[in-house]
Structures are given as C-alpha cells and as structure tokens.
C-alpha atoms as one frame of an Amber mdcrd trajectory, in Angstrom:
protein
 -51.910-103.535 -98.054 -49.430-101.836 -95.674 -50.084 -98.087 -95.504 -47.066
 -97.457 -93.167 -43.653 -99.105 -93.485 -40.788 -98.648 -91.036 -37.425-100.080
 -92.130 -34.365-100.560 -89.940 -35.086 -97.499 -87.762 -32.289 -96.416 -85.398
 -32.207 -93.519 -82.913 -29.574 -92.828 -80.309 -29.440 -90.238 -77.573 -25.774
 -89.978 -76.690 -24.710 -93.464 -75.730 -28.279 -94.645 -75.184 -29.624 -96.761
 -78.058 -33.269 -95.825 -77.801 -34.337 -97.604 -81.054 -32.311-100.392 -82.742
 -33.100-101.818 -86.154 -36.902-101.497 -85.721 -38.913-102.602 -88.780 -42.634
-103.207 -89.093 -45.619-102.607 -91.393 -49.022-101.279 -90.420 -51.907-102.801
 -92.455 -54.407-100.348 -93.903 -57.459 -99.730 -91.789 -56.076-101.690 -88.818
 -54.680-100.855 -85.363 -51.005-101.699 -84.729 -49.907-101.300 -81.076 -46.338
-100.679 -79.971 -46.176-102.377 -76.560 -43.467-102.499 -73.996 -42.155-101.363
 -70.621 -41.038 -97.797 -69.949 -37.852 -96.953 -71.846 -38.274 -99.706 -74.470
 -38.294 -97.258 -77.426 -41.988 -97.229 -78.359 -42.617 -93.493 -77.926 -39.296
 -92.611 -79.674 -40.377 -94.803 -82.625 -43.747 -92.999 -82.703 -42.043 -89.556
 -82.614 -39.842 -90.544 -85.511 -42.920 -91.558 -87.527 -44.609 -88.245 -86.592
 -41.477 -86.244 -87.574 -40.769 -84.910 -84.082 -37.485 -86.816 -83.913 -35.033
 -87.384 -86.791 -33.840 -91.008 -86.879 -30.066 -91.605 -87.122 -30.738 -94.165
 -89.871 -33.628 -96.103 -91.382 -36.559 -95.249 -93.585 -40.240 -94.462 -93.090
 -42.862 -94.760 -95.884 -46.492 -93.671 -95.911 -48.413 -95.096 -98.874 -45.081
 -95.743-100.645 -44.122 -92.084-100.124 -40.843 -91.706 -98.288 -41.487 -89.349
 -95.327 -38.317 -89.943 -93.212 -37.167 -86.348 -93.369 -40.394 -84.536 -94.329
 -41.598 -81.890 -91.773 -44.405 -83.143 -89.465 -47.057 -80.841 -90.923 -46.538
 -82.239 -94.431 -46.788 -85.907 -93.556 -50.618 -86.260 -93.433 -50.478 -87.717
 -89.978 -52.837 -87.042 -87.014 -51.396 -87.176 -83.469 -53.050 -87.727 -80.090
 -50.710 -86.971 -77.200 -50.589 -88.581 -73.772 -51.522 -85.255 -72.021 -53.995
 -84.316 -74.791 -52.097 -80.953 -75.385 -55.335 -78.962 -75.701 -54.996 -75.118
 -75.598 -56.524 -74.221 -72.154 -57.438 -70.628 -73.256 -59.271 -71.824 -76.384
 -62.739 -73.313 -76.711 -63.278 -76.636 -78.315 -64.006 -74.863 -81.548 -60.764
 -72.836 -81.247 -58.719 -75.996 -80.539 -60.129 -77.760 -83.555 -60.018 -74.757
 -85.864 -56.522 -73.556 -85.083 -54.648 -75.993 -87.383 -57.168 -75.544 -90.189
 -56.862 -71.775 -89.957 -53.019 -72.062 -90.260 -53.624 -74.049 -93.440 -55.917
 -71.236 -94.672 -58.970 -73.465 -94.952 -62.074 -71.350 -95.682 -64.215 -70.486
 -92.649 -67.427 -72.229 -93.940 -65.344 -75.371 -94.585 -63.872 -75.253 -91.092
 -67.363 -75.093 -89.540 -68.437 -78.096 -91.585 -65.340 -80.134 -90.677 -65.664
 -79.351 -86.964 -69.341 -80.228 -86.876 -68.623 -83.503 -88.659 -65.749 -84.530
 -86.375 -67.565 -83.597 -83.173 -70.412 -85.891 -84.376 -67.890 -88.670 -84.791
 -66.804 -88.436 -81.172 -70.327 -87.800 -79.883 -69.649 -84.260 -78.587 -71.956
 -82.233 -80.758 -72.868 -78.895 -79.128 -69.556 -78.649 -77.136 -68.036 -76.046
 -79.501 -68.052 -73.198 -76.947 -66.771 -75.125 -73.941 -63.263 -74.786 -72.589
 -61.123 -77.857 -71.744 -61.372 -77.060 -68.004 -65.164 -77.457 -68.242 -64.877
 -80.982 -69.571 -64.180 -84.397 -67.978 -61.001 -86.347 -68.772 -62.866 -88.651
 -71.088 -64.334 -85.691 -72.980 -60.898 -84.024 -73.297 -59.503 -87.288 -74.652
 -62.251 -87.331 -77.293 -61.593 -83.717 -78.225 -57.901 -84.543 -78.638 -58.917
 -87.391 -80.946 -61.256 -85.123 -82.841 -58.439 -82.581 -83.366 -56.303 -85.360
 -84.866 -59.146 -86.434 -87.189 -60.267 -82.961 -88.329 -57.404 -82.834 -90.876
 -58.621 -86.121 -92.338 -55.193 -87.783 -91.955 -54.013 -90.876 -93.783 -52.978
 -92.416 -90.430 -53.381 -91.564 -86.750 -50.693 -91.882 -84.047 -51.684 -92.253
 -80.376 -49.172 -91.964 -77.537 -50.707 -93.651 -74.469 -53.925 -91.576 -74.837
 -55.794 -93.291 -72.036 -53.093 -93.378 -69.354 -54.328 -90.320 -67.489 -57.831
 -91.628 -67.069 -59.102 -93.632 -64.039 -59.346 -97.385 -64.446 -63.144 -97.597
 -65.172 -63.103 -94.739 -67.680 -60.005 -96.115 -69.383 -61.799 -99.408 -69.910
 -64.870 -97.676 -71.391 -62.692 -95.530 -73.663 -60.891 -98.585 -75.089 -64.120
 -99.832 -76.561 -65.139 -96.294 -77.721 -61.829 -95.983 -79.531 -62.182 -99.437
 -81.130 -65.753 -98.568 -82.309 -64.694 -95.255 -83.747 -61.628 -96.641 -85.507
 -63.629 -99.424 -87.131 -66.354 -97.050 -88.201 -63.852 -94.658 -89.837 -61.598
 -97.394 -91.171 -58.533 -95.304 -90.272 -55.086 -96.831 -89.754 -53.769 -96.254
 -86.267 -50.388 -96.706 -84.483 -51.113 -96.975 -80.770 -48.415 -96.760 -78.080
 -49.185 -98.330 -74.746 -47.496-100.094 -71.799 -50.880-101.672 -70.832 -51.117
-105.262 -71.925 -54.913-105.554 -71.602 -55.352-102.378 -73.626 -53.154-103.747
 -76.440 -54.988-107.057 -76.476 -58.423-105.343 -76.691 -57.767-102.724 -79.378
 -55.039-104.187 -81.608 -55.149-106.169 -84.873 -51.346-106.500 -84.572 -48.987
-106.018 -81.654 -45.257-105.218 -81.821 -43.465-105.844 -78.506 -40.323-103.864
 -77.837 -37.646-104.269 -75.117 -34.512-102.228 -74.777 -35.016-100.558 -78.173
 -35.464-103.823 -80.124 -38.491-105.751 -81.415 -38.719-109.017 -79.515 -41.936
-110.338 -81.123 -44.802-109.195 -83.394 -48.054-110.856 -84.327 -51.788-110.899
 -83.621 -52.915-110.592 -79.930 -53.817-114.315 -79.979 -50.443-115.342 -81.410
 -48.443-113.387 -78.838 -50.558-114.434 -75.918 -50.677-118.143 -76.854 -47.166
-118.492 -78.334 -44.738-116.070 -76.685 -41.275-116.316 -78.211 -39.357-116.052
 -74.933 -39.642-115.627 -71.169 -39.765-111.809 -71.396 -42.736-111.803 -73.752
 -44.594-114.510 -71.745 -44.170-112.504 -68.528 -44.971-109.145 -70.049 -48.124
-110.003 -71.944 -49.988-111.489 -68.947 -49.516-112.291 -65.242 -47.299-115.327
 -65.374 -45.301-117.528 -62.946 -42.161-119.317 -64.043 -40.270-122.475 -63.287
 -36.840-122.698 -64.991 -34.916-125.816 -65.911 -33.539-128.030 -68.682 -35.094
-130.412 -71.195 -34.447-133.908 -69.730 -36.111-136.149 -72.212 -38.931-136.570
 -74.808 -42.292-138.293 -74.526 -45.158-139.279 -76.873 -42.906-139.505 -79.969
 -41.228-136.161 -79.181 -44.646-134.356 -79.023 -43.980-133.762 -75.360 -40.826
-132.842 -73.353 -39.933-133.677 -69.784 -38.325-130.766 -67.943 -36.216-131.009
 -64.801 -36.368-127.771 -62.907 -33.343-126.295 -61.176 -34.623-127.642 -57.846
 -35.442-131.179 -59.152 -39.147-130.953 -59.974 -40.411-132.721 -63.069 -42.837
-131.058 -65.486 -44.212-132.299 -68.814 -45.128-129.799 -71.534 -45.501-129.480
 -75.297 -42.398-129.725 -77.443 -41.670-126.627 -79.517 -38.555-127.731 -81.325
 -36.502-128.019 -78.141 -33.404-130.135 -77.732 -32.086-132.182 -74.830 -30.287
-130.079 -72.162 -31.681-126.850 -73.609 -32.559-124.234 -70.973 -36.243-123.436
 -70.916 -38.809-121.575 -68.812 -42.238-123.025 -67.983 -44.713-120.175 -68.125
 -47.761-120.742 -65.879 -50.734-118.429 -66.476 -53.268-117.708 -63.770 -55.812
-120.071 -65.389 -53.346-122.913 -65.732 -53.514-124.109 -62.102 -56.140-126.665
 -61.039 -56.552-127.238 -57.313 -57.057-130.984 -56.489 -58.953-131.985 -53.433
 -60.303-135.416 -54.419 -57.936-138.322 -53.668 -59.261-140.195 -56.724 -58.250
-137.230 -58.950 -54.823-137.279 -57.392 -54.449-140.992 -58.165 -55.450-140.467
 -61.794 -52.797-137.840 -62.490 -49.197-139.079 -62.395 -47.677-136.015 -64.113
 -47.553-132.294 -63.262 -48.939-132.858 -59.803 -47.403-130.684 -57.094 -47.760
-129.995 -53.433 -47.457-126.484 -52.066 -48.400-124.062 -49.379 -50.581-120.974
 -49.629 -48.333-117.994 -48.703 -50.707-115.219 -49.732 -54.445-114.880 -50.202
 -56.035-111.685 -51.579 -59.845-111.344 -51.803 -60.873-109.565 -55.017 -64.713
-109.820 -54.840 -65.700-112.665 -57.097 -62.321-114.400 -56.997 -59.398-114.967
 -54.607 -55.821-114.372 -55.738 -53.386-116.923 -54.319 -49.618-117.287 -54.216
 -48.401-120.862 -53.701 -44.921-121.877 -52.587 -43.777-125.123 -54.229 -40.091
-126.171 -54.185 -38.055-123.022 -54.888 -40.863-121.406 -56.915 -43.814-119.135
 -56.372 -46.938-119.906 -58.471 -49.711-117.335 -58.716 -53.282-118.262 -59.497
 -56.874-117.370 -58.650 -60.093-119.335 -58.058 -63.675-118.870 -57.028 -64.334
-117.479 -53.541 -65.897-120.803 -52.468 -62.432-122.502 -52.753 -61.504-120.560
 -49.587 -57.913-121.573 -48.803 -56.116-119.720 -45.990 -52.506-118.654 -45.664
 -50.565-121.711 -44.408 -52.855-124.302 -45.957 -51.152-127.202 -47.663 -52.577
-127.757 -51.191 -52.189-130.098 -54.152 -52.408-128.661 -57.609 -52.264-129.890
 -61.184 -50.698-128.144 -64.227 -52.342-129.518 -67.402 -49.566-129.835 -70.087
 -51.812-128.179 -72.677 -52.302-125.063 -70.468 -48.652-124.339 -69.607 -46.323
-122.710 -72.117 -42.709-123.864 -72.513 -40.494-121.144 -73.965 -36.850-120.302
 -74.292 -35.298-118.867 -71.191 -33.733-115.930 -72.989
C-alpha cells in the first residue's frame, strides 16, 4: 500500500522549471530515495511534500488525504534538515519539547515522549546537553528524534548525512536503516550520494533537470539503467559510444561499431540496426589478460590499451586505460602492479557490460 502519492507535480521559479510532471508513490514502511545531481529538483520536490513550497500544479496525497495546500504543521510529517536546524540556545530536551509545547501537549506526556524517542536513537541521558556539546553524529540523531517525537505518519530527510565525515556518514547509514526498519516508518530520503541511496533504499527515483528519468529498486537501477545518464550517475562508469552494426546468436546479442571503429559484443535489449547506443563499462567489468592462451581463446571484446594513470588505494589500484579514442577506468588487486605507460590487453565479458540508449 502506498502511504504517499505525488501526482504530476510542477514547480517553477521564474523561468526555471525546477520540477516537471513528477509522479511517484512511496510504499508504506519503506524508504524511497530521491536521487540526482545538484539542481535536479529533488529538494524542491521534498519541500513541496513538506508544505514549505506551494506547487504550481499537481497533487500530493498522504494516506488518501489530499495535503497539497494544507499547512506544514497539519500534514503529520516529520522533517530532518540538512543542517539539523537545532536551536543552539536550547538543550536537547528543549529542542524536542518545543513543538510539543506549541501543540499544548501535557508536560507529563512530553517527558514520556522525549524519553521514548531518545531511547530509540540511543541517546538516553542527553536531555540537558546543548547541541554545541555534542558530536555531528549525535546532533544528527537528535534532529531525527525531533522529527519522530510527533509520531508522524511519514518522515522526510533532506541530505541528513552530508555534513558528516566519510567514516561517520557510512556508520550513520546503517544506524538509520536499522532504526527505520525497527520503527516501520515510511521515509522519503533526498541524497546526491549514489552509495547512500543503494544502501538505505527500498525504491530509488532518479531525477535530472526536474524530471524523473528512472525509478525502481536499487538492483533494477544498477543492473538495468535506462540510459547513459543513469548508468553514469548510479556508479563509476566508462563509456564507448557507437551504433548497432548487426545481430548475433539469434538476436540475443548485438555487435556494436564504436565511433572510432572498435567492435564490441553485448546483450540485445530491443535495439535496432543503426541505433545509437552507449556501452557502459563498470569498474568490475574489465579483466586484464596476461596469458597468451587466454588471448587466443577470446575472439570478441578483446582490446589493447595503455595505462595512463595509476592510483594506489590500499588494497586495490585504480587504473585509467587509453584504448582507441576512449578512456576505460577499472581497478584490480595490488599484485597486478601495472605502471603508467605499460601496454595491456583486457577483456570485456559481454555479460558484464551494459548496453543502453545514448540519450
């Protein structure tokens, strides 16, 4: 059952079309992420759902209740902001109690609610601390507790982990996922971090230039990107562009001629002859070949190139390979040990590469 439904949402700022015909449904008790680059419309969409922006057109429903033009405080929505928005002059108790006091909740009930929600975020006993006395991760959890203390029907999160350092951000991803599953609350999560979206989401909606370009489960989007933009945005990807030249294996495979004359075989996904396509090559799709017998066995998707960049990353080495007019990026174990300038032979297994439409 969908607890939140957004239908044909549009929002313009002057001549800028920030959100264009955006529609999606958030399943109850699941996490839906709005993912995309800066300026794609994800935060504007979230602010329309929260009631901080009025859409120019479109409808928003929460549990079949139309909330498009209802004031934010009457929507039954909890919000976690990017900068946490904690009152610096108030203690943790004061920050959590403020909204409840405005709603005239009895004092003994406020104490119970705050104790309960601090237990949820594992910060019992922090009632008398000020935000400045807490770490970034603790402030983030207090911001989440403040959103939960109202017992909302749904929670909105606007890049809540972006201000944390890399290690803490990774830890908090798993903390958020654990808390969300324990509470069973529906969450709309805005992020530009692909790894974050893949880890926490049950469903991902990818936006670009105000429009939805693809939606689906993390696995669907990662494995079957609809176009070149999605393939390149969801993971580190190299591309070779060209045209479909012919079919193979009873049209299960296609033969692609790249713009510089290379030949690549990939899986056919309802393409037609002469259609422009992009071959998406993920980091794990490149196999270095050193054995001459292996080279002799593979007659397709075998390429020669030159290492033009080598970056040591601890347990792996990140390589950039120049082949034809293209740059292919991959990584391998440290023991592979290629140097800049080395000539290499590599294989692209047809089942590992992704052929998608160029646009």
